[in-house]
C-alpha positions in Angstrom: 0.0 0.0 0.0 1.3 3.5 -0.9 1.4 6.2 1.6 0.0 9.5 0.4 2.5 12.2 -0.5 2.9 15.2 1.8 1.5 18.3 0.2 2.5 21.9 1.2 0.6 24.9 -0.2 2.0 28.4 -0.2 -0.9 30.8 0.6 0.5 33.9 -1.0 1.8 32.6 -4.3 -0.6 29.7 -4.5 2.3 27.5 -5.6 2.1 23.8 -4.7 5.1 21.9 -3.4 4.9 18.1 -3.1 7.3 16.0 -1.2 7.3 12.3 -2.1 7.9 9.5 0.3 10.8 7.3 -1.1 9.4 4.2 0.7 6.2 4.4 -1.3 8.0 3.0 -4.4 9.7 0.0 -3.0 8.4 -3.2 -4.6 7.0 -5.7 -2.2 6.6 -9.2 -3.8 3.4 -11.1 -2.9 4.0 -14.5 -1.2 3.9 -17.4 -3.6 1.3 -20.1 -3.0 3.1 -23.4 -2.6 1.9 -26.9 -3.1 3.1 -30.5 -2.7 4.5 -32.0 -6.0 4.9 -35.8 -6.2 7.7 -37.1 -8.3 9.7 -40.4 -8.6 13.5 -40.0 -8.3 15.7 -42.5 -10.3 19.3 -42.5 -9.1 22.2 -42.4 -11.6 23.0 -46.0 -10.7 20.4 -48.1 -12.6 20.8 -51.0 -10.1 19.4 -48.8 -7.3 15.6 -48.7 -6.9 13.5 -45.5 -7.6 12.4 -43.3 -4.7 9.0 -41.7 -4.4 9.0 -38.3 -2.8 7.0 -35.2 -2.3 8.6 -31.7 -2.6 7.1 -28.3 -1.9 7.1 -25.9 -4.8 5.2 -22.9 -6.0 2.1 -23.5 -8.1 3.7 -21.9 -11.1 7.2 -23.2 -10.5 9.7 -23.7 -13.3 11.5 -26.9 -14.1 14.7 -25.5 -12.5 12.9 -24.7 -9.3 11.4 -28.2 -9.0 14.7 -29.9 -9.8 16.4 -27.7 -7.2 13.9 -28.9 -4.6 14.4 -32.5 -5.7 18.2 -32.1 -5.6 18.0 -30.7 -2.1 15.9 -33.6 -0.9 18.1 -36.3 -2.6 21.4 -34.5 -2.2 22.0 -34.3 -5.9 23.1 -31.5 -8.1 20.2 -30.0 -10.0 22.3 -29.8 -13.2 22.4 -33.6 -13.3 18.7 -34.0 -13.1 16.3 -34.6 -16.0 12.5 -34.5 -15.6 9.9 -36.2 -17.9 6.1 -36.7 -17.8 5.0 -40.3 -18.5 1.6 -41.4 -20.0 0.6 -44.8 -21.3 4.2 -46.2 -21.0 5.6 -43.4 -23.2 7.4 -40.1 -22.7 4.6 -37.6 -22.9 6.8 -34.6 -22.2 10.4 -33.7 -21.5 10.6 -30.6 -19.4 12.9 -27.8 -20.4 14.7 -25.9 -17.5 13.0 -22.6 -18.0 9.4 -23.6 -18.7 6.6 -23.6 -16.1 5.9 -27.2 -15.1 2.2 -26.9 -14.0 2.3 -30.5 -12.7 -1.1 -31.8 -11.9 -1.8 -34.3 -9.0 -2.5 -37.2 -11.4 0.6 -36.6 -13.5 3.3 -39.3 -13.5 6.5 -37.3 -13.2 9.9 -38.9 -13.2 13.2 -37.3 -12.3 16.4 -39.0 -13.5 19.9 -38.4 -12.3 22.6 -38.5 -15.0 26.4 -38.4 -14.8 28.1 -35.1 -14.2 30.6 -34.3 -17.0 32.8 -32.3 -14.5 33.2 -35.5 -12.4 33.8 -37.9 -15.3 36.2 -35.4 -17.1 34.7 -36.2 -20.4 31.5 -35.9 -22.5 28.5 -37.8 -21.1 26.0 -39.4 -23.4 22.3 -39.5 -22.4 19.8 -42.0 -23.7 16.0 -41.6 -23.5 14.6 -45.1 -23.7 11.0 -46.5 -24.2 10.2 -50.2 -24.0 8.1 -52.2 -26.4 7.2 -55.8 -27.0 9.2 -57.5 -29.7 6.0 -59.1 -31.0 2.4 -58.8 -30.0 1.0 -60.8 -27.1 -2.2 -61.4 -29.0 -0.7 -62.9 -32.1 -2.1 -66.4 -33.0 -0.2 -69.6 -32.5 -0.4 -70.8 -36.1 1.6 -70.7 -39.3 0.7 -67.7 -41.5 1.2 -69.9 -44.6 -0.3 -73.4 -43.9 -2.3 -72.4 -40.8 -0.8 -75.3 -38.8 -1.0 -74.7 -35.0 2.2 -75.2 -33.1 4.0 -74.0 -30.0 7.3 -73.9 -31.9 7.0 -71.3 -34.6 9.5 -69.1 -36.2 9.0 -65.3 -36.5 9.7 -62.9 -39.3 12.7 -60.9 -38.0 11.7 -57.7 -39.8 8.3 -57.2 -38.2 7.8 -60.0 -35.7 4.2 -59.9 -36.8 4.0 -63.2 -38.7 5.0 -66.8 -37.6 5.9 -69.8 -39.7 6.6 -73.5 -39.4 9.9 -73.1 -41.1 11.8 -71.3 -43.8 9.9 -73.1 -46.6 6.6 -71.7 -45.4 8.1 -68.3 -45.0 9.4 -68.3 -48.6 6.0 -69.4 -49.9 4.2 -66.7 -47.9 6.7 -63.9 -48.7 4.8 -62.5 -51.8 1.7 -62.0 -49.7 3.5 -61.0 -46.5 5.9 -58.6 -48.2 3.7 -55.5 -48.3 2.4 -55.9 -44.8 5.9 -56.5 -43.5 7.3 -53.3 -45.1 4.7 -51.1 -43.6 4.4 -52.8 -40.2 4.5 -50.1 -37.6 2.8 -51.7 -34.7 4.4 -50.9 -31.3 3.0 -52.2 -28.0 4.7 -50.1 -25.3 5.3 -51.8 -21.9 6.9 -50.9 -18.6 8.2 -47.4 -17.9 10.4 -45.2 -20.0 13.7 -44.1 -18.5 16.9 -42.1 -19.0 20.3 -43.5 -18.7 23.7 -41.9 -19.1 27.2 -43.2 -19.7 30.6 -41.5 -20.2 31.5 -41.5 -23.9 34.6 -43.6 -23.5 32.5 -46.4 -21.9 29.5 -46.2 -24.3 29.9 -49.8 -25.7 27.1 -52.0 -26.9 27.6 -54.4 -24.0 27.6 -51.6 -21.5 24.4 -50.0 -22.8 22.6 -53.4 -22.8 23.6 -53.9 -19.2 22.4 -50.5 -18.1 19.1 -50.8 -19.9 18.5 -54.3 -18.6 19.2 -53.1 -15.0 16.7 -50.3 -15.4 14.1 -52.4 -17.2 13.8 -54.8 -14.3 12.0 -52.3 -12.2 9.0 -52.3 -14.5 9.0 -55.4 -16.7 10.2 -59.1 -16.6 13.3 -59.1 -18.6 14.7 -62.0 -20.7 18.0 -61.0 -22.1 20.9 -63.5 -22.8 24.3 -62.7 -21.3 26.2 -60.0 -23.1 30.0 -60.3 -23.5 31.8 -57.9 -21.1 35.3 -58.7 -22.4 37.0 -55.3 -23.0 38.8 -56.8 -26.0 35.4 -57.3 -27.7 33.3 -54.3 -26.5 31.0 -54.3 -29.6 30.3 -58.1 -29.6 26.6 -58.8 -30.3 24.6 -61.0 -28.0 23.3 -64.3 -29.1 19.8 -64.3 -30.5 17.2 -64.1 -27.6 15.3 -67.2 -28.9 16.0 -69.8 -31.6 12.4 -69.4 -32.7 13.2 -65.9 -33.8 16.0 -66.8 -36.2 14.3 -66.7 -39.5 15.6 -64.3 -42.2 13.6 -62.8 -45.0 14.8 -63.6 -48.6 18.3 -62.3 -49.4 17.1 -59.7 -51.8 14.9 -58.1 -49.1 17.3 -58.6 -46.2 17.7 -55.7 -43.8 19.6 -55.2 -40.6 17.4 -56.1 -37.6 17.2 -54.7 -34.0 17.6 -57.5 -31.4 16.7 -55.5 -28.4 13.2 -55.0 -27.2 13.8 -51.3 -26.5 13.8 -48.2 -28.6 16.5 -45.6 -28.2 16.3 -41.8 -28.7 19.7 -40.3 -28.3 19.9 -36.6 -27.3 
């Protein structure tokens, strides 16, 4: 509230002299309304379990303010924290540091800790990962060519959306399956998305698989064969997950295939 200025009037000359109160122009900020924000904190070590916590932040807090509160509660540097919003097993939103969060009570908000480049003394790579099924749970247990029912079928390695008794049935069915296989875009997302980080010098295929598998185990049942950890062969590929998934498409249509049941988005 401003205090009215003092006003002095000279009677003879009718001149008006006004003296202003300097304290009348000092800005006084209004107190911010604070609320409890629920988040799940994921430590940088993927083998450690996530921690649910509630932090007190302003209603219109920015991402940096929320991360500062989380960092204070978990004794982590805010610059090593990344915040995402999760919906239906996918990353619905990746929060930028300066934007207003406006987190709602029903929102699923995850905060991931990543490596600090000042501590590793090298560049740190960050991977934003979503999980999906390699093939549909609802797919039928019969050969797509001869319709024979079997519990030991082989899958098309390009789309994992068709099963066959063997390579002969696959070759016979290829003219009909070719079009569907090339435009197959079905993805059934499962588990929870996550963020992992690794120093650039240690970003080998084997290390990434180990980190993702460790993180996956907190939201899905993981079947992943052992991955070589020999430093002399850092890029060695794992053995195929199942022998029933070892069918190739004809050589003229052969493409490289992804063996992992995760999808990577590298920032």
